[in-house]
N, C-alpha and C positions, 0 to 999 in steps of 0.2 A: 482458431484464432485466439490469441491471448489478450485479456483485458485487465486493466488496472482500474479498480474502483476504490475511491476514498470517500466514505461517509463522514462528514464533519458534524460533531454534536452541536445541537442548539443549546445555548447557555441555559442552565437550570433543568436539563432533561435527564439527569442521573436517575431520579426516582422512576421515571417512565422506562428508561433503559433497563433498570433492575427488574421492574415488573414484567418486562417482555423478554427477559433473558432466556427462558426455556423455549419460547416461541422462536426467538432468534436462532438458537442453537439447532432446534428441529428443522428450521428452514435451511440453515447452512448444511446440515447433515445430508440433505438431498443433493448437494453439490460436492460431496466429499471427494469424488474421483476427479473432479474438474479443477480442484484447488492447486495452485502453485505456491501460494502463501496467503496467510491471513493473520489478523490479530489486532488488538486494540492499541490506540495511541493515548498518551498521557501528557499532562503538563510536566514541566522540567522537574518538579518535585516527585514525580512518579505516582502521585496520588489521585489526581482528577482526570477522568476520562475526557478525551477531546475528540475521539472519532474511532473509526474502524477501517482498516485496509483489507481489501480482498483482491487477490490476483487470481483470475480464473481463465480456464481454457474453454471457450464456448463457440458455438457454430458461427455466430455473426453479431453485428452491432445490435440488432433487435433483441437477441437473446441476452446480451450484456445489459441492455437497458431494463429488460424485464427482471433480470436477476437483481439489479440495484434498486429498482423502484417498487418491486413487490415485497421486498424485505420488510418484515413486520414492524421494526422500529421506525423505518422510513415512513411506512403507511400511517403509523400512529403520531408522527410529527416530532420524533426525537432528534432528527438531523436537520441542520439548517441548510445544507446543500450536499451535493454529490458530484465528485469529479470522476468522469468515466472517460478513459482513453484506451485506444488500442495500444498494445504493449508487445515488445518482443523479448523473450526470455533468453538473454545473451548467455547466461550460465547453463541453460539447458537442464535444469533440475528444479526440484521443489525445495521448500524450506526444510522439509523433513530429511532431505539428503545433505544438508549443510553439515560438514564435518565437525563443527564446533558445538552442535546440538543446541537445544533450547535454553540451557542454563549457562551461567557464568558470563560476566562482563555486561556492559551496557549495550542496548540494542536501539537502533534508530531507523526511522523512516525519513528518507530525504527525497524531496520532490523539487526538481528544477524546472521551472516553466520557461520554455525556450524563447529565444529572441534571435532572429537572423538565421544564418546557416547552421546546419546540424553540428552538434558537438557531443563528445563523450559517447560515441557509438560503440567503441571497443571497450574492453575491460581496462579499468585503471590498474596501475602498478601494484597497489596493495589489495590484491584480489582474495587473499586467504580469509579475510573477514567479511566478504560479501555473502549475503544470504540469498538475495534476489537482486537482479540488476537488468535494466533494459530501457530502451527509448520509449517515450510516449509518442504515439503516432495519430494521425488523422484516421477517420473510419476506414478509408480505402488503403491505409498503410503507406501512402505516398509522401506524406509531409511529416517532418519531424516537429514535434510540439514541445519537447522537453525530455527529461530523464527522471526515472523513479528507481530508487533502490532501498533495500533493507540491508543493514549491516551492523556488525559489532564494531564499536569504536570506544576509545578512552573517554570521549566527551563529545558534545554537540559540534564544537569547532572542527574537531578531527573528522566527524561525520560529514559536515558541510564541505570539507576540503576534497572529498572524493569527486566532486564536480568542478569543472572549470568556471570559476565565479563570474568572469566577465562575459560569459556566453549565455547568461540567463537573465530574464527580466526580474525573477525572484527565485530564491531558494528557501524552501521551508525545511526545518528539521524538527521532528517530533520524536519523543521517547516512544518506543514500541516494544511489545513483547509478543512471543509466539502465541497464536490464538488457538482456539478449539476448546472442547469440553475439558474441564479440570477433573 
C-alpha cells in the first residue's frame, strides 16, 4: 500500500533539523526500497525549509504511522504536524524514473484537500511534467480525500492549475526538490 507523508516544519526548527540531518538520512536509508518519492519543501524564495514529503510503499496504515512518527526530526520536535494519507501511484513509477531527471526547471508539491465527490482521479493533460501523481485516500482506500502530486512547472500558478480548483477545500503549493543524500 502506498502512503503520502508530509511533515510540516515547526517555525524556527531549522537548527534542529540541521543537527539531526545525518540521523534523518540514516533513518530514511532503511526505507530506500520502499520510496516512490521524497524531498524537502521550501518557501517561495527557495531558501527556507518548510517540510519534507515522503511517498512510500508500506504494508499497512500502522507501518505508515510508525514510519512518520518514528522519524528522528519528528521525535525531536522539528515538525509542527504530519499529514499521512493512503495514496495511489497513478503514474506507476518512482521519482527516479521521471524522464526529466532531478535537475532543470522549478519543481513543486501540490496538495489538494478534497471536498465532495472525487476529482482528478485520472492523469491531467499535461502529464509530461508529472513526477508523482495520485489521489489521497482514507485508510481503507474507499474514500477520496484529495490529490497530491509532484511536478515540474513554470511557476506556482501553473503547478496549482494541475488540479480542478473548485473541487478542493484548499490547494497548497510548495517549492520542492528531489530528496536524498547529496
